[in-house]
C-alpha positions as CSV (number, residue, x, y, z in Angstrom):
1,M,-5.5,-6.0,-4.5
2,F,-8.5,-5.8,-2.1
3,T,-12.0,-4.0,-2.1
4,G,-12.0,-2.9,1.5
5,L,-15.0,-5.3,2.5
6,I,-14.1,-7.1,5.6
7,Q,-14.8,-10.7,5.4
8,D,-14.1,-11.6,9.0
9,I,-12.8,-10.4,12.4
10,G,-9.9,-12.5,13.2
11,V,-8.1,-13.0,16.6
12,V,-4.5,-12.9,17.2
13,E,-3.5,-16.2,18.9
14,R,0.5,-15.7,19.1
15,V,2.8,-12.9,18.4
16,I,6.5,-14.3,18.0
17,P,8.9,-11.3,17.7
18,G,12.4,-11.6,16.0
19,G,14.0,-10.4,12.8
20,M,10.3,-10.9,11.3
21,T,7.5,-10.8,13.6
22,D,5.2,-14.0,13.1
23,L,1.4,-13.4,13.9
24,W,-0.7,-16.5,14.2
25,I,-4.5,-15.4,13.6
26,R,-7.6,-17.5,14.2
27,T,-10.3,-17.1,11.5
28,S,-13.6,-18.4,10.4
29,L,-12.6,-18.0,6.7
30,G,-11.4,-21.6,6.4
31,A,-7.6,-21.3,6.8
32,E,-7.0,-24.8,5.9
33,G,-7.9,-23.7,2.4
34,F,-5.4,-20.7,2.2
35,E,-2.7,-21.2,-0.3
36,L,0.9,-20.6,0.9
37,G,2.2,-17.4,-0.4
38,E,-1.4,-15.7,-0.9
39,S,-2.0,-12.3,0.3
40,I,-4.4,-11.2,3.0
41,A,-5.2,-7.8,4.5
42,V,-4.8,-7.6,8.1
43,D,-6.2,-4.3,9.6
44,G,-5.5,-3.0,6.0
45,A,-1.9,-4.2,5.8
46,C,-1.2,-6.6,2.8
47,L,0.8,-9.7,4.5
48,T,1.6,-13.0,3.1
49,V,0.2,-16.4,4.3
50,V,3.2,-18.6,5.2
51,E,1.6,-21.5,7.1
52,R,-1.7,-22.6,8.1
53,S,-3.2,-25.2,10.5
54,G,-6.8,-25.9,11.2
55,D,-8.6,-22.7,11.6
56,T,-5.4,-20.5,12.3
57,F,-2.8,-19.1,9.7
58,R,0.7,-17.3,10.2
59,V,1.8,-14.3,8.4
60,Q,5.1,-12.6,9.0
61,A,5.4,-8.7,9.4
62,A,8.7,-7.0,8.4
63,P,10.3,-4.3,10.6
64,E,9.3,-1.9,7.8
65,T,5.7,-3.1,8.1
66,L,5.7,-2.5,11.9
67,R,7.1,0.9,11.7
68,R,4.4,2.2,9.2
69,T,1.3,0.5,10.6
70,T,-0.5,-0.5,14.0
71,L,0.6,-4.1,13.7
72,G,3.5,-3.8,16.2
73,E,0.9,-3.0,18.7
74,V,-1.1,-6.2,18.5
75,R,-1.0,-8.7,21.2
76,P,-2.6,-12.2,21.8
77,G,-6.4,-11.6,21.9
78,S,-6.2,-8.6,19.7
79,R,-9.0,-8.4,17.0
80,V,-8.0,-7.6,13.5
81,N,-10.1,-7.1,10.3
82,L,-9.5,-9.5,7.5
83,E,-9.8,-9.7,3.8
84,R,-8.5,-12.1,1.3
85,A,-7.2,-10.9,-2.0
86,L,-9.7,-10.0,-4.7
87,A,-10.2,-12.7,-7.4
88,L,-10.8,-11.8,-11.0
89,G,-14.5,-11.9,-11.6
90,D,-15.5,-10.9,-8.0
91,R,-17.8,-7.8,-7.4
92,L,-16.0,-4.9,-6.5
93,G,-18.2,-3.7,-3.7
94,G,-15.9,-1.2,-1.9
95,H,-13.0,0.5,-3.9
96,L,-9.6,-0.6,-5.2
97,V,-7.4,-1.2,-2.1
98,S,-3.7,-2.0,-2.4
99,G,-3.1,-3.0,1.1
100,H,0.0,-0.6,1.2
101,V,-0.7,1.5,4.4
102,D,0.2,5.2,3.8
103,A,0.2,6.5,7.4
104,V,-1.0,5.8,11.0
105,S,-3.7,8.2,12.3
106,E,-5.7,8.5,15.3
107,V,-9.4,8.9,16.5
108,L,-10.1,12.4,17.6
109,E,-13.8,12.3,18.2
110,T,-16.7,9.8,18.1
111,R,-20.3,10.3,18.4
112,T,-23.9,9.0,17.5
113,E,-26.2,10.3,14.6
114,G,-29.3,8.5,14.2
115,G,-28.4,4.9,14.1
116,S,-25.0,5.5,12.5
117,W,-21.6,6.3,14.3
118,V,-19.6,9.3,13.3
119,M,-15.8,9.2,13.8
120,S,-13.3,11.9,13.1
121,F,-9.6,11.2,12.4
122,R,-6.3,13.2,12.2
123,L,-5.5,13.8,8.5
124,P,-1.8,13.7,7.9
125,S,-0.6,16.6,5.9
126,E,1.1,14.4,3.4
127,L,-2.1,12.5,2.6
128,A,-4.4,15.7,2.4
129,P,-4.2,16.0,-1.4
130,F,-5.9,12.6,-2.0
131,F,-8.9,13.3,0.2
132,I,-12.2,14.8,-1.2
133,E,-15.6,15.0,0.3
134,K,-17.7,11.9,-0.8
135,G,-14.4,10.2,-1.9
136,S,-13.0,6.8,-0.6
137,V,-10.7,6.0,2.2
138,T,-9.4,2.7,3.9
139,I,-9.2,2.6,7.5
140,D,-7.9,-0.5,9.2
141,G,-8.7,-2.2,5.8
142,I,-12.2,-0.9,5.9
143,S,-13.5,0.9,2.6
144,L,-15.3,4.0,3.7
145,T,-16.7,7.3,2.3
146,V,-15.3,10.5,3.4
147,N,-18.3,12.6,4.9
148,A,-16.2,15.8,5.5
149,V,-12.6,17.0,5.1
150,G,-11.0,19.8,7.1
151,T,-7.4,21.1,6.9
152,D,-6.1,18.5,9.5
153,R,-9.0,16.1,9.9
154,F,-11.8,14.1,8.3
155,S,-14.7,12.1,9.3
156,V,-16.7,9.0,8.4
157,Q,-20.1,7.5,9.1
158,L,-20.5,3.8,10.0
159,I,-23.9,2.2,9.3
160,P,-24.8,-0.5,11.7
161,E,-23.6,-3.2,9.4
162,T,-20.0,-1.8,9.4
163,Q,-20.2,-1.4,13.2
164,E,-21.2,-5.1,13.4
165,R,-18.8,-6.6,10.9
166,T,-15.5,-4.7,11.6
167,T,-13.6,-3.7,14.7
168,L,-13.8,0.1,14.1
169,R,-16.7,0.8,16.3
170,S,-15.0,-0.5,19.3
171,K,-12.0,2.3,18.8
172,G,-12.1,5.1,21.2
173,V,-10.6,8.6,21.3
174,G,-6.8,8.4,20.8
175,A,-6.8,5.0,19.3
176,R,-4.4,4.4,16.3
177,V,-5.5,3.3,13.0
178,N,-4.0,2.3,9.6
179,L,-4.9,4.7,6.7
180,E,-4.6,4.1,3.0
181,G,-5.5,6.9,0.4
182,D,-7.6,6.2,-2.6
183,I,-5.2,4.9,-5.3
184,I,-7.1,6.9,-7.9
185,G,-6.8,10.1,-6.1
186,K,-3.0,9.5,-5.7
187,Y,-2.7,9.2,-9.5
188,V,-4.7,12.3,-10.1
189,A,-2.7,14.4,-7.5
190,R,0.5,13.2,-9.0
191,L,-0.7,14.1,-12.5
192,V,-1.6,17.5,-11.4
193,S,1.7,18.1,-9.5
194,L,3.6,17.3,-12.7
195,R,1.7,19.8,-14.5
196,Q,2.1,22.7,-12.1
197,G,3.2,26.0,-13.4
198,P,1.8,28.8,-15.6
199,G,-1.2,27.7,-17.4
200,S,-1.2,24.3,-15.5
201,G,-4.1,22.5,-14.0
202,L,-6.3,19.6,-14.9
203,T,-7.5,20.7,-18.3
204,E,-8.8,18.8,-21.3
205,A,-5.5,18.9,-22.8
206,V,-3.7,17.5,-19.7
207,I,-6.2,14.7,-19.5
208,Q,-5.6,13.9,-23.3
209,A,-1.7,14.0,-22.9
210,A,-2.2,11.4,-20.1
211,G,-3.7,9.1,-22.6
212,F,-7.3,9.7,-21.8
213,S,-9.8,10.7,-24.7
214,K,-13.3,11.6,-25.1
């Protein structure tokens, strides 16, 4: 589990294709202290540390991971957002992020507004039920607030700190990104879908039946 607060921008040193694709990534997070088997989010995809040496570590991406994320496109020199797994007792500064990418989207538009950077993205139809204005979304592992939602697009706004500490500001129109919908939104959408029919909806009775009380 992660928070979506990026801890470092790593640099891909080597990409070794095969049955499993190995990625060697250089980081300032102290790779020598990584535990073998620990989880780390790479551009929002939860991967497992299988080796470390000095300031680099190795993760493996399965074919399914490459199909469902942008990691199949990284090359030596690619910059990636990194976050180590959440530890019990840490501050939850972003939102709950599983590191399981739901879909790949692309940048539709970018523009400045004051000191911020506004970006619009394609909204895949299968993820639309999980998006609300001022809700949360994870883009390339970054916890962001949804500013506006349309039928087939949504937008976010990057403050200068986010522009500085992540790779998102460098993405131009057409660039592909990893999306993860808000996990709470997924459960709510699932609950409502199970209650569809005459007299259905998210009522007090439905909430209580799901185990929630006043």
